[in-house]
N, C-alpha and C positions, 0 to 999 in steps of 0.2 A: 130890284133895288127900290123902285117907286112904291111898290106894295109895302116894303119894309118901312120906308119913310112915312107913308101914310098911316101904317099900323102904330107908329110911335108918335102920332099926333102932328106930324109935319104938314103944312099947308102951303098953297101958292104955287106948287110946281106942276109939271105936266101930268096928264093921265097916262101917257105912254111915251117912250123914248122917240124923239124926233130930231133930225139933224139941224133944223132951224129953230129949235126951242129957245125962248128967251125968258121963260118963267122959272124963277129960282125959288126953291123951297125955303121955308122958315120953320124952325122946330122949337118946341117948348124947352126952355132953359138953355138954349143954344143960340137962337136967333137965325138970321139969314145964313144959309149955307154958302158962304162966300169966303174963300181962303186964299191967302198969299202963298204962292208956290215959289220957294227959294231954291236957287241952284247957281252954279257958277256961270259967269258970262263967257262969251267967246268960245263956246263949246257947241258945235253944230249938232252933235248927237243928243245932248241934253235939251237943246232948243227944240229939236224935232220931237223928242219924247214928251216935252211939255205940251206942244201943240196937239199931239195925239190924245194925251190924257185930258187936256182941257176940253177938246171937242167931245170926247166920250162922256165926260161928266156933265157938261152943259146939256147934252141931249136928255139927261135924266133929272135936270134941275139943280145941279150943283155947280157953282161958279168958282173958277180958279183965276187969280190975277198973277201975272208974272212978276217975279222979283229976282232979276238976274244981277248978281254982284260978283266982284272979282274973287278969285280963289284966296287971295291974300286976306280979304275981309272975311270971307266965310270961314276959313280955317285958322288964319293967323290973327284975325281981328276979334275973335271971340264970339262971332255970330252963332256958330254951331254949338260950342260948348256952353254958352250962356242961355241957350234955349230961345234966342231971339228969332224965332221962326214958327210958322204954323204947320207947313208941310215943307220938307227939305229933301232934296235929292242929291246924293253924293255917292262915291264909290268906296266900298270896303275892299281892301286888298288883303288877301289871306290865302293860305294854302288850305285846300279842303281836308288835309290830313292833320291840321293844327287845331285840335279840339279845345285847346286852351283859350283860343280867341272867342269861342262861342259864349263862354261865361262873361267875357269882357264886353261883348256886344249885347247879349240878351239877359244877362243876370243882374240881379239887384245890386246897385252900386258899381256896376262894371264901368271901367274907364272909357269905354266907347259906347256906352248906353246913353246916348245924347238926349233921348226922350224921357229918361228917368223912369222907364217902366219897371215894375217890380212884381214878379210872380215868384213867391218863395218856393213853391213846389218845383217850378222850372229851374230856379237857381240851384236848388239842392241837387237836382239831376245833372245839371251842367257842371257843377263843381265835382261831382262824383265821376263824371265822364272824363274829366281832365286826368284822373289818376287810375283809370281802368285800362289796363294793357290789352285785355282780350278784345279783339275787334268786334265780334258779334255782340258781346255784352255792352261795349261802348256804344255801338250803333243803336242798340235797344234803348239805352239811357237817353241818347240824343233825340231819337224819334219820339219818345215819351215826353221829353221836355218841349219838343216842337209842338205837340198838341196843346199844351198850356199856352205857349207863346202865340200860336195861331188864334186862339180864342181871344187874346188881348189885342191882336193886330198891332203889335208894337212896331212892326216894320213890314214893308211890302217889297220883296225883291222884284224889281221891274225887268231886268235882263242881265245876262252875263255876256260880257264882250267876247267875241271870238278872238282866239290867238292863233298865230301862224308860226310855222317852223319851216324855213327854206334851207335846202342844202343841195350841193352838187350830186347828181345821180351816181357819181363814182364813189361817193361815201355811203356805205351800207350800215344799217343798224341804228340810224338816227331816229329817235322816237320822241314825240312831243310829251313833255312831262306836265301833268295837270297841277303840280305844286309850284311853289316859287323858287325851286332850286335851280332853275335855268335850263338851257338847252343842252348843256354838256353833262347832265346828270348821269348818263350811262356811257360816257365816252370810252370807257375801258373795253366796251364791246364793239366799237366801231371798227370798220375795215375800209380800206381804199382799194378799188380795182382800177386797173389801167385800161 
């Protein structure tokens, strides 16, 4: 990271990552690499994630300042949709089998593309994937689109929250569903032992 910053003319940062670094890079046409990190308040997981990311980036000369706001302001007050943020962390809720959401999130003009990134090649592939029934062909389209989106770094997935499914040991056949269909998705195959 430091070598890449220096290669692009950035100055003022550390020569190597250090835990106690206080030198922040400044880059041509960008200025000081100091960014407000916006996320919802009263969320311990997001606060901890911010602390970890802040510490890691500071060690290489990039500064993050916290901007914790209520969910009502972030989502209902227009902060997210208006682009009133530099870096924002929030959760996308979707089923991994719902390929229609991918175009909404990563495609040009997508209604969940809050950073307004636009890669026309990726968008064409995402839109085609929405209507491709063959799973291997759809996966190939999505994987190709992902290569374009990764080059743009339009979004950085940080983590996926674990989910749990608890049931009585007498109930057999209960399987956690990775989609949003809920825990009773295969209830017709369940059985109860005494």
